[in-house]
A tleap script that builds the chain and sets N, CA, C and O, in Angstrom:
source leaprc.protein.ff14SB
mol = sequence {
  NLYS GLN TYR THR CYS MET TRP CYS GLY GLY
  VAL ILE GLU VAL GLY GLU GLN TYR CYS ARG
  ASP THR CYS LEU PHE ASP GLY GLN PHE TYR
  ASP TRP VAL SER HIE ASN GLU CYS SER LYS
  ILE THR GLY LEU LEU ASN MET ARG ASP GLU
  GLY TYR GLY ILE ASN ASP GLU ASP PHE ARG
  ASN GLU ILE LEU ASN TYR ALA TYR GLU HIE
  HIE TYR ASP SER GLU LYS GLU GLU PHE ASP
  GLU GLY TRP GLY ASP ASP GLN ASP ILE TYR
  ILE LEU VAL LYS LYS ILE THR GLU GLU LEU
  LYS TYR CGLU
}
set mol.1.N position { 97.099 187.237 214.351 }
set mol.1.CA position { 97.613 188.414 215.029 }
set mol.1.C position { 97.996 188.034 216.458 }
set mol.1.O position { 97.311 187.235 217.095 }
set mol.2.N position { 99.068 188.595 216.949 }
set mol.2.CA position { 99.494 188.370 218.317 }
set mol.2.C position { 98.728 189.322 219.245 }
set mol.2.O position { 98.524 190.491 218.917 }
set mol.3.N position { 98.310 188.807 220.403 }
set mol.3.CA position { 97.591 189.607 221.381 }
set mol.3.C position { 98.281 189.505 222.734 }
set mol.3.O position { 99.154 188.662 222.943 }
set mol.4.N position { 97.877 190.369 223.636 }
set mol.4.CA position { 98.311 190.292 225.030 }
set mol.4.C position { 97.108 189.878 225.858 }
set mol.4.O position { 96.034 190.467 225.740 }
set mol.5.N position { 97.286 188.862 226.698 }
set mol.5.CA position { 96.213 188.404 227.575 }
set mol.5.C position { 95.914 189.505 228.591 }
set mol.5.O position { 96.810 189.993 229.280 }
set mol.6.N position { 94.665 189.879 228.670 }
set mol.6.CA position { 94.285 190.963 229.568 }
set mol.6.C position { 94.207 190.514 231.027 }
set mol.6.O position { 94.100 191.353 231.922 }
set mol.7.N position { 94.258 189.209 231.280 }
set mol.7.CA position { 94.311 188.702 232.654 }
set mol.7.C position { 95.744 188.653 233.148 }
set mol.7.O position { 96.084 189.316 234.127 }
set mol.8.N position { 96.589 187.874 232.483 }
set mol.8.CA position { 97.937 187.619 232.996 }
set mol.8.C position { 99.002 188.531 232.409 }
set mol.8.O position { 100.096 188.640 232.963 }
set mol.9.N position { 98.700 189.186 231.301 }
set mol.9.CA position { 99.682 190.058 230.664 }
set mol.9.C position { 100.636 189.336 229.736 }
set mol.9.O position { 101.524 189.955 229.150 }
set mol.10.N position { 100.459 188.021 229.595 }
set mol.10.CA position { 101.329 187.223 228.729 }
set mol.10.C position { 100.920 187.324 227.270 }
set mol.10.O position { 99.843 187.819 226.938 }
set mol.11.N position { 101.800 186.846 226.415 }
set mol.11.CA position { 101.570 186.894 224.971 }
set mol.11.C position { 100.667 185.744 224.544 }
set mol.11.O position { 100.851 184.604 224.972 }
set mol.12.N position { 99.698 186.049 223.705 }
set mol.12.CA position { 98.889 185.036 223.025 }
set mol.12.C position { 99.460 184.962 221.620 }
set mol.12.O position { 99.336 185.901 220.833 }
set mol.13.N position { 100.085 183.838 221.318 }
set mol.13.CA position { 100.797 183.687 220.054 }
set mol.13.C position { 99.842 183.608 218.866 }
set mol.13.O position { 98.681 183.224 219.002 }
set mol.14.N position { 100.356 183.975 217.715 }
set mol.14.CA position { 99.601 183.862 216.463 }
set mol.14.C position { 99.183 182.405 216.282 }
set mol.14.O position { 100.014 181.502 216.386 }
set mol.15.N position { 97.909 182.174 216.013 }
set mol.15.CA position { 97.390 180.827 215.805 }
set mol.15.C position { 96.925 180.128 217.064 }
set mol.15.O position { 96.251 179.101 216.978 }
set mol.16.N position { 97.264 180.654 218.238 }
set mol.16.CA position { 96.837 180.060 219.511 }
set mol.16.C position { 95.362 180.384 219.740 }
set mol.16.O position { 94.932 181.517 219.527 }
set mol.17.N position { 94.590 179.386 220.173 }
set mol.17.CA position { 93.192 179.646 220.491 }
set mol.17.C position { 93.118 180.474 221.763 }
set mol.17.O position { 93.918 180.296 222.681 }
set mol.18.N position { 92.150 181.380 221.807 }
set mol.18.CA position { 92.010 182.279 222.944 }
set mol.18.C position { 90.542 182.661 223.109 }
set mol.18.O position { 89.708 182.343 222.261 }
set mol.19.N position { 90.240 183.339 224.197 }
set mol.19.CA position { 88.882 183.814 224.466 }
set mol.19.C position { 88.792 185.295 224.121 }
set mol.19.O position { 89.723 186.065 224.359 }
set mol.20.N position { 87.663 185.671 223.561 }
set mol.20.CA position { 87.379 187.090 223.299 }
set mol.20.C position { 85.956 187.337 223.779 }
set mol.20.O position { 84.999 186.760 223.263 }
set mol.21.N position { 85.840 188.201 224.770 }
set mol.21.CA position { 84.535 188.582 225.299 }
set mol.21.C position { 84.291 190.046 224.960 }
set mol.21.O position { 85.173 190.887 225.133 }
set mol.22.N position { 83.108 190.340 224.485 }
set mol.22.CA position { 82.722 191.726 224.252 }
set mol.22.C position { 81.939 192.183 225.470 }
set mol.22.O position { 80.945 191.566 225.852 }
set mol.23.N position { 82.397 193.269 226.072 }
set mol.23.CA position { 81.840 193.738 227.336 }
set mol.23.C position { 81.300 195.163 227.186 }
set mol.23.O position { 81.644 195.878 226.245 }
set mol.24.N position { 80.463 195.547 228.116 }
set mol.24.CA position { 79.901 196.890 228.139 }
set mol.24.C position { 80.182 197.498 229.503 }
set mol.24.O position { 79.847 196.914 230.533 }
set mol.25.N position { 80.801 198.683 229.504 }
set mol.25.CA position { 81.088 199.387 230.755 }
set mol.25.C position { 80.875 200.874 230.536 }
set mol.25.O position { 81.434 201.458 229.608 }
set mol.26.N position { 80.083 201.472 231.371 }
set mol.26.CA position { 79.770 202.909 231.259 }
set mol.26.C position { 79.326 203.299 229.857 }
set mol.26.O position { 79.709 204.350 229.344 }
set mol.27.N position { 78.514 202.446 229.242 }
set mol.27.CA position { 77.977 202.734 227.929 }
set mol.27.C position { 78.940 202.505 226.769 }
set mol.27.O position { 78.612 202.804 225.621 }
set mol.28.N position { 80.117 201.981 227.061 }
set mol.28.CA position { 81.124 201.740 226.027 }
set mol.28.C position { 81.388 200.236 225.905 }
set mol.28.O position { 81.551 199.540 226.907 }
set mol.29.N position { 81.427 199.748 224.663 }
set mol.29.CA position { 81.787 198.362 224.400 }
set mol.29.C position { 83.299 198.237 224.275 }
set mol.29.O position { 83.972 199.136 223.772 }
set mol.30.N position { 83.815 197.119 224.738 }
set mol.30.CA position { 85.238 196.816 224.558 }
set mol.30.C position { 85.407 195.308 224.501 }
set mol.30.O position { 84.542 194.563 224.961 }
set mol.31.N position { 86.512 194.862 223.943 }
set mol.31.CA position { 86.833 193.432 223.885 }
set mol.31.C position { 87.831 193.090 224.973 }
set mol.31.O position { 88.776 193.839 225.223 }
set mol.32.N position { 87.613 191.949 225.621 }
set mol.32.CA position { 88.526 191.423 226.633 }
set mol.32.C position { 89.103 190.143 226.044 }
set mol.32.O position { 88.379 189.169 225.839 }
set mol.33.N position { 90.395 190.143 225.775 }
set mol.33.CA position { 91.081 189.033 225.123 }
set mol.33.C position { 91.939 188.316 226.167 }
set mol.33.O position { 92.668 188.959 226.922 }
set mol.34.N position { 91.850 186.975 226.210 }
set mol.34.CA position { 92.616 186.241 227.221 }
set mol.34.C position { 92.956 184.832 226.753 }
set mol.34.O position { 92.318 184.277 225.859 }
set mol.35.N position { 93.987 184.271 227.392 }
set mol.35.CA position { 94.288 182.854 227.182 }
set mol.35.C position { 93.075 182.039 227.618 }
set mol.35.O position { 92.353 182.438 228.532 }
set mol.36.N position { 92.851 180.910 226.974 }
set mol.36.CA position { 91.762 180.026 227.401 }
set mol.36.C position { 91.931 179.621 228.864 }
set mol.36.O position { 90.966 179.609 229.629 }
set mol.37.N position { 93.165 179.292 229.245 }
set mol.37.CA position { 93.426 178.845 230.621 }
set mol.37.C position { 93.151 179.952 231.631 }
set mol.37.O position { 92.617 179.693 232.709 }
set mol.38.N position { 93.511 181.177 231.286 }
set mol.38.CA position { 93.280 182.300 232.206 }
set mol.38.C position { 91.784 182.536 232.402 }
set mol.38.O position { 91.327 182.791 233.516 }
set mol.39.N position { 91.042 182.450 231.326 }
set mol.39.CA position { 89.591 182.607 231.426 }
set mol.39.C position { 88.986 181.486 232.273 }
set mol.39.O position { 88.133 181.727 233.127 }
set mol.40.N position { 89.440 180.263 232.024 }
set mol.40.CA position { 88.905 179.099 232.739 }
set mol.40.C position { 89.208 179.161 234.232 }
set mol.40.O position { 88.358 178.816 235.054 }
set mol.41.N position { 90.409 179.597 234.584 }
set mol.41.CA position { 90.813 179.547 235.991 }
set mol.41.C position { 90.039 180.544 236.849 }
set mol.41.O position { 89.949 180.370 238.064 }
set mol.42.N position { 89.479 181.586 236.233 }
set mol.42.CA position { 88.661 182.509 237.023 }
set mol.42.C position { 87.459 181.785 237.626 }
set mol.42.O position { 87.014 182.113 238.725 }
set mol.43.N position { 86.942 180.800 236.897 }
set mol.43.CA position { 85.841 179.987 237.420 }
set mol.43.C position { 86.324 178.929 238.390 }
set mol.43.O position { 85.700 178.700 239.426 }
set mol.44.N position { 87.441 178.278 238.057 }
set mol.44.CA position { 87.977 177.221 238.918 }
set mol.44.C position { 88.316 177.743 240.310 }
set mol.44.O position { 88.143 177.035 241.302 }
set mol.45.N position { 88.798 178.980 240.382 }
set mol.45.CA position { 89.164 179.561 241.676 }
set mol.45.C position { 88.086 180.503 242.223 }
set mol.45.O position { 88.330 181.251 243.170 }
set mol.46.N position { 86.896 180.459 241.619 }
set mol.46.CA position { 85.756 181.260 242.083 }
set mol.46.C position { 86.079 182.747 242.199 }
set mol.46.O position { 85.676 183.411 243.155 }
set mol.47.N position { 86.803 183.252 241.222 }
set mol.47.CA position { 87.167 184.665 241.253 }
set mol.47.C position { 85.987 185.582 240.960 }
set mol.47.O position { 86.033 186.774 241.262 }
set mol.48.N position { 84.947 185.038 240.381 }
set mol.48.CA position { 83.803 185.875 240.000 }
set mol.48.C position { 82.599 185.651 240.907 }
set mol.48.O position { 81.482 186.026 240.550 }
set mol.49.N position { 82.803 185.053 242.058 }
set mol.49.CA position { 81.711 184.730 242.977 }
set mol.49.C position { 80.963 185.943 243.502 }
set mol.49.O position { 79.792 185.831 243.865 }
set mol.50.N position { 81.596 187.072 243.550 }
set mol.50.CA position { 80.975 188.261 244.133 }
set mol.50.C position { 79.877 188.840 243.250 }
set mol.50.O position { 79.186 189.768 243.671 }
set mol.51.N position { 79.697 188.319 242.036 }
set mol.51.CA position { 78.666 188.832 241.155 }
set mol.51.C position { 79.139 189.980 240.288 }
set mol.51.O position { 78.355 190.571 239.545 }
set mol.52.N position { 80.420 190.296 240.382 }
set mol.52.CA position { 80.982 191.339 239.527 }
set mol.52.C position { 82.337 190.850 239.032 }
set mol.52.O position { 82.888 189.886 239.564 }
set mol.53.N position { 82.855 191.497 238.045 }
set mol.53.CA position { 84.126 191.092 237.462 }
set mol.53.C position { 85.302 191.488 238.332 }
set mol.53.O position { 85.162 192.233 239.302 }
set mol.54.N position { 86.444 190.981 237.968 }
set mol.54.CA position { 87.686 191.353 238.636 }
set mol.54.C position { 88.599 191.971 237.592 }
set mol.54.O position { 88.405 191.774 236.392 }
set mol.55.N position { 89.582 192.709 238.042 }
set mol.55.CA position { 90.516 193.297 237.096 }
set mol.55.C position { 91.795 192.469 237.003 }
set mol.55.O position { 91.947 191.474 237.712 }
set mol.56.N position { 92.703 192.875 236.138 }
set mol.56.CA position { 93.925 192.115 235.918 }
set mol.56.C position { 94.804 192.045 237.163 }
set mol.56.O position { 95.442 191.020 237.405 }
set mol.57.N position { 94.849 193.102 237.949 }
set mol.57.CA position { 95.660 193.094 239.170 }
set mol.57.C position { 95.099 192.092 240.181 }
set mol.57.O position { 95.853 191.338 240.795 }
set mol.58.N position { 93.774 192.088 240.353 }
set mol.58.CA position { 93.130 191.116 241.249 }
set mol.58.C position { 93.416 189.694 240.775 }
set mol.58.O position { 93.703 188.809 241.581 }
set mol.59.N position { 93.335 189.481 239.461 }
set mol.59.CA position { 93.601 188.163 238.882 }
set mol.59.C position { 95.010 187.696 239.255 }
set mol.59.O position { 95.187 186.585 239.755 }
set mol.60.N position { 95.991 188.533 239.012 }
set mol.60.CA position { 97.381 188.166 239.318 }
set mol.60.C position { 97.562 187.889 240.810 }
set mol.60.O position { 98.266 186.954 241.190 }
set mol.61.N position { 96.928 188.702 241.653 }
set mol.61.CA position { 97.015 188.476 243.096 }
set mol.61.C position { 96.398 187.144 243.493 }
set mol.61.O position { 96.940 186.446 244.349 }
set mol.62.N position { 95.276 186.781 242.887 }
set mol.62.CA position { 94.639 185.488 243.173 }
set mol.62.C position { 95.558 184.327 242.793 }
set mol.62.O position { 95.654 183.342 243.526 }
set mol.63.N position { 96.224 184.443 241.659 }
set mol.63.CA position { 97.139 183.386 241.218 }
set mol.63.C position { 98.310 183.269 242.188 }
set mol.63.O position { 98.675 182.160 242.578 }
set mol.64.N position { 98.898 184.382 242.580 }
set mol.64.CA position { 100.013 184.356 243.530 }
set mol.64.C position { 99.555 183.860 244.902 }
set mol.64.O position { 100.295 183.142 245.574 }
set mol.65.N position { 98.346 184.234 245.326 }
set mol.65.CA position { 97.817 183.739 246.604 }
set mol.65.C position { 97.682 182.224 246.588 }
set mol.65.O position { 97.991 181.557 247.575 }
set mol.66.N position { 97.218 181.678 245.459 }
set mol.66.CA position { 97.111 180.219 245.335 }
set mol.66.C position { 98.490 179.589 245.497 }
set mol.66.O position { 98.643 178.611 246.229 }
set mol.67.N position { 99.484 180.135 244.825 }
set mol.67.CA position { 100.845 179.592 244.920 }
set mol.67.C position { 101.336 179.624 246.364 }
set mol.67.O position { 101.936 178.655 246.832 }
set mol.68.N position { 101.089 180.732 247.081 }
set mol.68.CA position { 101.495 180.822 248.483 }
set mol.68.C position { 100.748 179.816 249.353 }
set mol.68.O position { 101.353 179.134 250.179 }
set mol.69.N position { 99.444 179.724 249.167 }
set mol.69.CA position { 98.629 178.850 250.015 }
set mol.69.C position { 98.930 177.371 249.808 }
set mol.69.O position { 98.856 176.585 250.752 }
set mol.70.N position { 99.266 176.990 248.588 }
set mol.70.CA position { 99.416 175.567 248.269 }
set mol.70.C position { 100.853 175.111 248.034 }
set mol.70.O position { 101.119 173.909 248.029 }
set mol.71.N position { 101.777 176.038 247.840 }
set mol.71.CA position { 103.132 175.634 247.457 }
set mol.71.C position { 104.235 176.430 248.145 }
set mol.71.O position { 105.347 176.524 247.625 }
set mol.72.N position { 103.938 176.999 249.297 }
set mol.72.CA position { 104.945 177.740 250.054 }
set mol.72.C position { 105.107 177.082 251.409 }
set mol.72.O position { 104.132 176.875 252.133 }
set mol.73.N position { 106.347 176.753 251.748 }
set mol.73.CA position { 106.668 176.150 253.033 }
set mol.73.C position { 107.173 177.257 253.955 }
set mol.73.O position { 108.299 177.733 253.807 }
set mol.74.N position { 106.339 177.661 254.901 }
set mol.74.CA position { 106.705 178.783 255.767 }
set mol.74.C position { 107.860 178.439 256.710 }
set mol.74.O position { 108.603 179.329 257.123 }
set mol.75.N position { 108.017 177.168 257.052 }
set mol.75.CA position { 109.134 176.780 257.907 }
set mol.75.C position { 110.465 176.930 257.173 }
set mol.75.O position { 111.442 177.414 257.743 }
set mol.76.N position { 110.499 176.521 255.928 }
set mol.76.CA position { 111.715 176.650 255.114 }
set mol.76.C position { 111.822 178.016 254.448 }
set mol.76.O position { 112.871 178.383 253.918 }
set mol.77.N position { 110.712 178.769 254.483 }
set mol.77.CA position { 110.614 180.069 253.828 }
set mol.77.C position { 110.981 179.986 252.346 }
set mol.77.O position { 111.755 180.787 251.824 }
set mol.78.N position { 110.390 178.979 251.691 }
set mol.78.CA position { 110.627 178.828 250.254 }
set mol.78.C position { 109.451 178.136 249.577 }
set mol.78.O position { 108.668 177.433 250.216 }
set mol.79.N position { 109.347 178.352 248.276 }
set mol.79.CA position { 108.317 177.720 247.464 }
set mol.79.C position { 108.768 176.335 247.029 }
set mol.79.O position { 109.962 176.038 246.986 }
set mol.80.N position { 107.795 175.496 246.709 }
set mol.80.CA position { 108.105 174.239 246.051 }
set mol.80.C position { 108.790 174.563 244.721 }
set mol.80.O position { 108.601 175.646 244.167 }
set mol.81.N position { 109.561 173.648 244.229 }
set mol.81.CA position { 110.274 173.834 242.961 }
set mol.81.C position { 109.321 174.291 241.855 }
set mol.81.O position { 108.320 173.628 241.585 }
set mol.82.N position { 109.631 175.421 241.214 }
set mol.82.CA position { 108.847 175.915 240.088 }
set mol.82.C position { 107.589 176.692 240.445 }
set mol.82.O position { 106.778 176.990 239.567 }
set mol.83.N position { 107.412 177.027 241.728 }
set mol.83.CA position { 106.184 177.713 242.139 }
set mol.83.C position { 106.432 179.088 242.736 }
set mol.83.O position { 105.515 179.648 243.337 }
set mol.84.N position { 107.587 179.645 242.608 }
set mol.84.CA position { 107.911 180.926 243.237 }
set mol.84.C position { 107.130 182.101 242.691 }
set mol.84.O position { 106.596 182.058 241.583 }
set mol.85.N position { 107.074 183.158 243.496 }
set mol.85.CA position { 106.347 184.347 243.069 }
set mol.85.C position { 107.086 185.120 241.973 }
set mol.85.O position { 106.592 186.132 241.478 }
set mol.86.N position { 108.272 184.633 241.601 }
set mol.86.CA position { 108.997 185.232 240.480 }
set mol.86.C position { 108.616 184.566 239.153 }
set mol.86.O position { 109.108 184.953 238.093 }
set mol.87.N position { 107.740 183.570 239.222 }
set mol.87.CA position { 107.298 182.862 238.026 }
set mol.87.C position { 106.406 183.738 237.167 }
set mol.87.O position { 105.710 184.621 237.669 }
set mol.88.N position { 106.436 183.489 235.888 }
set mol.88.CA position { 105.512 184.100 234.941 }
set mol.88.C position { 104.090 183.687 235.345 }
set mol.88.O position { 103.832 182.509 235.595 }
set mol.89.N position { 103.180 184.646 235.407 }
set mol.89.CA position { 101.806 184.369 235.850 }
set mol.89.C position { 101.139 183.314 234.973 }
set mol.89.O position { 100.447 182.434 235.485 }
set mol.90.N position { 101.338 183.392 233.667 }
set mol.90.CA position { 100.712 182.414 232.766 }
set mol.90.C position { 101.226 180.996 233.041 }
set mol.90.O position { 100.456 180.039 232.967 }
set mol.91.N position { 102.498 180.856 233.353 }
set mol.91.CA position { 103.034 179.540 233.710 }
set mol.91.C position { 102.352 179.022 234.969 }
set mol.91.O position { 101.984 177.850 235.042 }
set mol.92.N position { 102.183 179.898 235.965 }
set mol.92.CA position { 101.483 179.495 237.187 }
set mol.92.C position { 100.032 179.117 236.897 }
set mol.92.O position { 99.514 178.156 237.465 }
set mol.93.N position { 99.377 179.871 236.012 }
set mol.93.CA position { 97.990 179.551 235.636 }
set mol.93.C position { 97.919 178.144 235.064 }
set mol.93.O position { 97.037 177.371 235.437 }
set mol.94.N position { 98.836 177.799 234.165 }
set mol.94.CA position { 98.831 176.462 233.554 }
set mol.94.C position { 99.099 175.385 234.598 }
set mol.94.O position { 98.481 174.321 234.554 }
set mol.95.N position { 100.002 175.639 235.529 }
set mol.95.CA position { 100.297 174.661 236.586 }
set mol.95.C position { 99.085 174.457 237.499 }
set mol.95.O position { 98.756 173.325 237.854 }
set mol.96.N position { 98.430 175.547 237.874 }
set mol.96.CA position { 97.259 175.449 238.747 }
set mol.96.C position { 96.131 174.722 238.037 }
set mol.96.O position { 95.476 173.861 238.625 }
set mol.97.N position { 95.899 175.063 236.774 }
set mol.97.CA position { 94.846 174.402 235.999 }
set mol.97.C position { 95.089 172.902 235.940 }
set mol.97.O position { 94.166 172.107 236.115 }
set mol.98.N position { 96.342 172.518 235.692 }
set mol.98.CA position { 96.695 171.089 235.640 }
set mol.98.C position { 96.502 170.449 237.005 }
set mol.98.O position { 95.969 169.344 237.099 }
set mol.99.N position { 96.919 171.115 238.046 }
set mol.99.CA position { 96.791 170.588 239.403 }
set mol.99.C position { 95.326 170.385 239.790 }
set mol.99.O position { 94.981 169.371 240.397 }
set mol.100.N position { 94.475 171.330 239.448 }
set mol.100.CA position { 93.064 171.244 239.825 }
set mol.100.C position { 92.309 170.159 239.063 }
set mol.100.O position { 91.247 169.719 239.505 }
set mol.101.N position { 92.845 169.725 237.927 }
set mol.101.CA position { 92.227 168.623 237.182 }
set mol.101.C position { 92.172 167.353 238.002 }
set mol.101.O position { 91.255 166.545 237.852 }
set mol.102.N position { 93.160 167.177 238.874 }
set mol.102.CA position { 93.309 165.931 239.610 }
set mol.102.C position { 92.766 165.991 241.019 }
set mol.102.O position { 92.884 165.024 241.772 }
set mol.103.N position { 92.174 167.108 241.385 }
set mol.103.CA position { 91.599 167.211 242.755 }
set mol.103.C position { 90.149 166.802 242.757 }
set mol.103.O position { 89.503 166.822 243.804 }
savepdb mol mol.pdb
quit
């Protein structure tokens, strides 16, 4: 079955491995479905350090903030090739995950 990643909003294709977390909020259980990379990057970027979860909007903002902090040249007022804020969030997640492997 095809799903939508609850972090980035991108499509999780049929047959693609993904994360499924069962959560409890206000006495109600729900499933949180996400790309493996999106789930992993929340830890890599310490998005959950506050001791509570983040929502999808916060997640997207964190990804865009990373792109600005690491791949935006303020003097030229432009992003490095392939890192613009017009990029698909899931593509940026994969690029950041790959980049952090080598740091």
